[in-house]
N, C-alpha and C positions, 0 to 999 in steps of 0.2 A: 564785732569788728567796726573800725572807724572807716570814714570815707577814704582815708589814706591807705587802708589795708583791706582791699576788697577780698572776698572769698573767691578762690580760684579752683576750678575743677578741670582736670585733663582727662579727655575721653578718647580712647583709641578706637579706630574703626567707626568714626562718627559720620560717615557719608550715607548710611542707610540703616534700616532696621532698628534693632535695639539701641545701637549707638546714637542714631539720629534722634530717636525718641527720648533717650536719656539727656541729650544735649538740650532738647526743648524743655524738659522738666527743670533742669538746673537753671536755664535761662528764665523760666517763669518765676523762679525764686530769687533772681537778681544776681546770680553768680557770674563772674568773669569766666570765660571758657578758653581752653586750649584744645583744639580739635585736630586729630590726626587722621590721615587717610591717603589713598593713592589717587583719588579722583578730584583734581583741583577744582573743576567746575562745581561740584557739589559742596566742597568746603567753602568756596566763594559764595555760593547761594546761602549757606548757613550763616556766614559772617554778615551778609547783607540783609538777612531777614530776621535773625534773632535780635531781640531788642536789648542786647547787652554787648560789652566789648568782647571781641573774639579774636584770638590769635590762631592762625592755621599753620599746620605742619604738613606739607605735601611730601610724603615719604612712605616707603614700605616699612611697616613696623618690625619686620623680620631683619631689616638691615641694621645691624648693631652700630656700625660706624655712623650711618646717617642719623640714627636716633640719638646717639651720644652727642653728636655735634649740634643737632637741633635743640635738644633739651638744655645743653650747656649755654646756648645762645638765646634762651628765652629772655625777652626784655622785661623790665619792671613794668607793671606789678605781676605779670604772668609767671615770673620765675618762682613765686612763692606758692607752689601748688599745694593745696590742702587736701584735695580728694583726687585720687587716681582711679579711674574706672578702666580696668583691663578688659575691654570688650572685644577687640579685634580677634578674629579667628574664622575658621571655615571647616567644612566637612567634605571638600572636593576630594574625590578619590575613594570615598566610602560608599559608593553605589554598587560595589561588587564584593563578593566573598574575599577574604584576605588572600587566599591562594591565587586569585585571579587579578589582583590589583597591580597597579604600576608602582614599583618600588620607589622611584623618584618622587612620585606624588605623595606617597606616605611620609617621606621625609619633609615635604613641603608643609603637610598638616602639622607635623611636630614643630617645625619652625614657627608657624603662625600661632598655634595654640599653647605652646609651652615656652619656647625661647623668647618670644616677644614679651610675654608676661614677666619672665626673668629679667630681661633687659630694662623695661620701663620701671619695674619695681625697684631694682637695684640702683638705678640712676636717680630716682626721686626720693627714695626712702631716707637717705641721710639728711636731706633738707627738712623733711617732716620731723625727724627726731630732734634736730637742732632747734627748730621753731616750737617744739613741744606741742604740736598738734598735727593731726593728719588722719586720713582714712583711706585705706586701699580696698577697693571693691573689685573682686574677681568674678568674671562671668563664667560660671561652670555650666553644668547641665544635669538635670535630674536623671538623665538616661545613663549616666555612668554607674548608677546603682542597678540598672536593669539591662543586662546584656541581651542582644537580639541579633539576628543575622545582619551582617555588614556593619556592625557597630564597633568592631575591633579597635582600630587605632583612634578614632574620634572619641569614643567613650573612655579609652585609656588616657588620652590627654586631659579629659575633664576630671578623671580620678586624680591625676597629678595635680591639677589646679586646686582641688579640695585638700589634698594632703599638704601642698605648699602653704595654703592658707592656715591650716592648723599649726604647721611648723613655725610660720611667721608669728602667729599669736604667742607662741612660747618664747620666741626670741625677743619679742617686743614688750614683754611684761615690764611695767614701770616707766614706759616711754611716752605714754599718752597718745600713741598711734594705734588706731584700730584696724583690724583686717576682717573682711567679710567675704563670703561667697554667696552669690545669687545663682540659684539653680532653676532656670526656666524649664518648662516642658516644651511641647511643640509650639513654635511660634511661626506664623506664616509671614516670612520675610524673604528678602533676596537670598538669604542663606540656603533656603530650601531649593530655590530655583538654580542656584549655582551648583549645589551638591548633585542635582540630577541633570545637569547640563542643559537647562532650559525646559526640561520635560515637566511642566507644572502638573499635568494630569497624573 
């Protein structure tokens, strides 16, 4: 890439945990960053401390209208997203057996772990294809392969992410756009704290 064409990565859920760590790694490699999240103070901190140009989007990634407008309004050079890291998601509501869970909360998990991935991928993919370069990285989870009590909906959403990734690979043959899934095991981040409502023990 030339100085006029910086490499741009967009990372959802970049305010903590894996998302924040991923932003730091890309920044260390000199990438321009587009970071999304709901906590403006943390996004501002990242923008002020990462030693690369950063554009922030303060929005709930499950809000399709807000994300559509924000991504359509990305300024140059941030509009040429080369890497999309679909990291945002959570497991809130999966601290009980399925029959005891709150139905509304289960739908919230689906919105965050599935629909947000669909939205960001569908909005950014055409540009990658047109520019003949791109990489979509989806955060899955190794646990979708190993059912356990209270894993019901969370693990199912991550199985969806893996199947979507495989399907996208088939659709994108010949486009020079790559699609990958990263499947971490247990990572001690705020994800765990939120899932169990602050009960870290």
